[in-house]
C-alpha positions in Angstrom: -47.7 59.5 -41.9 -44.3 59.8 -43.5 -42.7 60.8 -40.3 -44.2 57.7 -38.5 -42.9 55.5 -41.3 -39.4 57.0 -40.8 -39.5 56.4 -37.1 -40.5 52.8 -37.5 -37.7 52.3 -40.0 -35.1 53.8 -37.7 -36.3 51.5 -34.8 -36.0 48.5 -37.0 -32.5 49.6 -38.1 -31.5 50.0 -34.5 -32.5 46.5 -33.6 -30.5 45.1 -36.5 -27.5 47.2 -35.6 -27.6 46.0 -32.1 -26.6 42.5 -33.3 -23.7 43.8 -35.4 -20.1 44.5 -34.3 -19.6 47.5 -32.1 -19.1 50.8 -34.1 -19.9 54.5 -34.1 -23.2 55.4 -35.8 -23.6 58.8 -37.5 -25.9 58.8 -40.5 -29.3 59.9 -41.7 -31.4 61.1 -44.6 -33.3 64.2 -45.7 -35.7 64.7 -48.6 -37.1 67.7 -50.7 -37.0 71.4 -50.2 -33.8 73.4 -49.6 -31.2 72.4 -47.1 -28.5 74.8 -46.0 -29.6 77.1 -48.9 -29.3 74.4 -51.5 -32.5 73.8 -53.5 -33.4 70.3 -54.5 -35.3 70.1 -57.8 -37.0 66.8 -56.8 -38.7 67.1 -53.5 -39.2 63.3 -53.5 -35.5 62.6 -53.7 -33.9 61.1 -50.5 -30.3 62.0 -49.7 -28.1 60.0 -47.4 -25.7 61.9 -45.1 -23.0 60.6 -42.7 -20.7 62.4 -40.4 -19.0 65.7 -40.8 -20.7 69.0 -41.4 -23.5 67.5 -43.3 -24.2 65.0 -40.6 -24.2 67.7 -37.9 -26.6 69.9 -39.9 -28.9 66.9 -40.6 -28.9 66.0 -36.8 -29.9 69.6 -36.0 -32.6 69.5 -38.7 -34.0 66.2 -37.4 -34.6 67.8 -34.1 -36.2 71.0 -35.6 -40.0 70.5 -35.7 -40.3 73.7 -37.8 -38.0 72.6 -40.6 -39.3 72.7 -44.2 -37.2 69.6 -45.0 -38.0 66.1 -43.7 -35.1 64.4 -42.2 -34.0 61.7 -39.7 -30.6 61.1 -38.2 -29.1 58.4 -36.0 -26.1 59.1 -33.7 -24.7 56.6 -31.4 -21.9 54.2 -30.6 -21.2 50.9 -28.8 -18.0 49.6 -27.2 -16.3 46.8 -29.0 -15.3 43.5 -27.3 -12.6 43.6 -24.7 -10.8 40.4 -25.7 -11.2 38.0 -28.5 -14.6 36.4 -29.1 -14.7 32.6 -29.7 -17.4 30.2 -30.8 -16.4 27.8 -28.1 -14.7 28.3 -24.8 -13.9 26.4 -21.6 -11.2 25.3 -19.2 -9.6 22.2 -17.8 -8.8 21.6 -14.2 -6.1 19.3 -12.9 -6.8 18.0 -9.4 -3.9 16.7 -7.3 -3.4 15.1 -4.0 -1.1 12.6 -2.2 -1.7 9.4 -0.4 0.8 8.3 2.2 2.6 5.0 1.8 1.6 2.6 4.5 2.2 -1.0 5.2 0.4 -2.8 8.1 0.5 -6.0 10.1 -1.8 -5.9 13.1 -0.3 -7.5 16.2 -1.8 -5.4 19.0 0.2 -3.1 21.2 3.4 -5.0 21.2 5.8 -5.3 18.4 7.2 -8.5 19.9 5.1 -11.3 21.4 6.4 -14.3 23.4 4.4 -17.5 22.8 5.2 -20.3 25.2 4.7 -23.9 24.2 5.2 -24.9 27.8 6.2 -28.5 28.2 7.6 -30.0 25.0 6.8 -33.7 25.5 9.5 -36.4 25.4 9.4 -40.1 26.0 10.5 -39.9 29.6 9.8 -43.2 31.3 12.3 -45.9 31.6 10.2 -48.5 29.8 10.0 -46.6 26.5 12.9 -48.4 25.0 16.3 -47.0 24.2 15.4 -45.8 20.6 12.5 -43.6 21.8 14.0 -42.5 25.1 14.2 -38.7 25.5 12.9 -38.1 22.0 10.1 -35.7 21.2 6.6 -37.3 21.4 4.9 -35.4 18.6 5.1 -32.3 16.4 4.5 -28.9 18.1 2.2 -26.6 16.1 1.1 -23.0 16.3 -1.1 -20.7 14.2 -1.0 -16.9 14.4 -3.9 -15.1 12.7 -4.4 -11.4 12.0 -7.2 -9.9 10.1 -5.1 -7.0 8.8 -2.0 -7.2 6.7 -0.9 -5.5 3.5 0.6 -2.4 1.9 -0.9 0.3 -0.4 2.0 0.2 -2.8 4.3 -2.4 -4.4 5.9 -4.3 -1.5 8.0 -7.2 -0.2 6.7 -9.7 2.3 9.6 -11.3 4.2 9.7 -13.9 7.0 13.0 -14.3 8.7 14.3 -16.4 11.6 17.0 -15.1 13.9 18.7 -18.5 14.0 18.9 -21.0 11.2 19.0 -23.7 13.9 15.4 -22.9 15.0 14.7 -23.0 18.7 18.0 -23.3 20.5 18.8 -24.6 24.0 21.4 -22.0 25.0 22.2 -23.7 28.3 23.2 -27.0 26.7 27.0 -27.6 26.8 28.0 -31.2 27.0 26.1 -34.0 25.3 26.6 -36.9 22.8 25.9 -35.2 19.5 25.4 -38.6 17.8 22.2 -39.2 19.7 21.2 -35.8 21.2 20.6 -32.3 19.8 20.0 -29.0 21.6 17.9 -27.3 18.9 14.5 -27.6 17.3 14.2 -26.7 13.7 10.8 -25.3 12.6 9.0 -24.1 9.5 6.8 -21.0 9.0 4.1 -20.9 6.4 2.3 -17.6 5.7 -1.1 -17.6 3.9 -2.8 -14.5 2.6 -4.4 -13.0 -0.6 -2.3 -10.6 -2.7 -1.8 -9.4 -6.3 1.3 -9.8 -8.5 4.0 -7.2 -8.3 3.9 -6.5 -12.1 1.5 -6.6 -15.0 -1.0 -3.9 -13.9 -4.1 -4.2 -11.8 -5.2 -7.8 -11.2 -7.4 -9.7 -8.7 -5.6 -11.0 -5.7 -5.1 -14.7 -5.4 -4.2 -17.0 -2.5 -0.5 -16.8 -1.6 1.7 -19.3 0.3 5.1 -18.2 1.5 7.1 -20.9 3.2 10.3 -20.8 5.2 11.4 -24.4 5.5 13.0 -26.0 8.6 16.4 -25.8 6.7 16.1 -22.1 5.7 16.3 -18.9 7.7 14.2 -16.7 5.5 12.0 -16.3 2.4 10.3 -13.4 0.7 7.7 -12.6 -2.0 6.9 -9.4 -3.9 3.4 -8.1 -4.6 1.4 -5.1 -5.8 -0.8 -3.2 -3.3 -2.8 -5.7 -1.3 -4.6 -6.2 2.0 -6.1 -9.3 3.5 -6.1 -11.5 6.6 -2.9 -13.4 7.1 -2.2 -16.7 9.0 1.3 -17.8 10.1 1.5 -21.6 10.7 4.5 -22.7 12.7 5.4 -26.4 12.8 8.2 -27.9 14.9 8.5 -31.5 13.6 9.9 -34.3 15.7 13.7 -34.2 15.3 15.7 -37.3 14.5 17.7 -37.2 17.8 16.8 -37.0 21.5 16.5 -33.6 23.1 18.9 -32.2 25.8 17.0 -30.9 28.8 16.5 -27.2 29.2 14.8 -24.1 27.7 14.5 -23.7 24.0 13.9 -20.4 22.4 13.8 -18.9 18.9 12.4 -15.8 17.2 11.1 -15.1 13.7 9.6 -12.0 12.3 7.3 -11.0 9.4 7.8 -7.7 7.7 5.8 -6.0 4.9 7.9 -3.3 3.4 7.2 -0.8 0.7 9.4 -1.4 -2.4 10.4 -4.5 -4.3 
């Protein structure tokens, strides 16, 4: 019964030691009788032993079933932590990537389109009166729509005419400049939805960028935006009569990254 009690006690101790820090284990106990020729006057006395010669002798005795002395001995070890233990651990991950800068204005396959008004009407009959003779009958108008314009970074929208004079009759050479002209000034108005260039994220609002008949360009700055864009071209009736011939003029719209 005493031996059973000792074994249970050792098992309980082993479980407790398993939760402790790693260490070598070399200890035991013996009680009563004579051990290594040494008599113990009180057989009920329990003696603790650790390592060294006493521990080695007690280990041998604990394995000797014919011993006159009761003993138990525990011998073992566990490897300590490799590294430093912490109550909390983790990691952070930085994810990176790049997005290409891109500005767009959809105009199909051609970078340059020619849009022909055809006949620009004038008062041509001889009964129109001298004031109206050869003058333009009414304004000429054109709207160019695209469903994709914009840029994915801060950008500048610019509309620029190649000639401040507007549509020019390059073949006109000799005429009375008091009553005739060989050019047709025009205006361009761009309409689209865009955000401000500064101040952080903001909802886009309706934008109107106008190049007047008397100007050759105008520009506006925005944050990243995309929307449909319309370009309204208006050729108003000029004050003077028009010289016969072909009139031509070019304007461009560019959306460029950068302010």
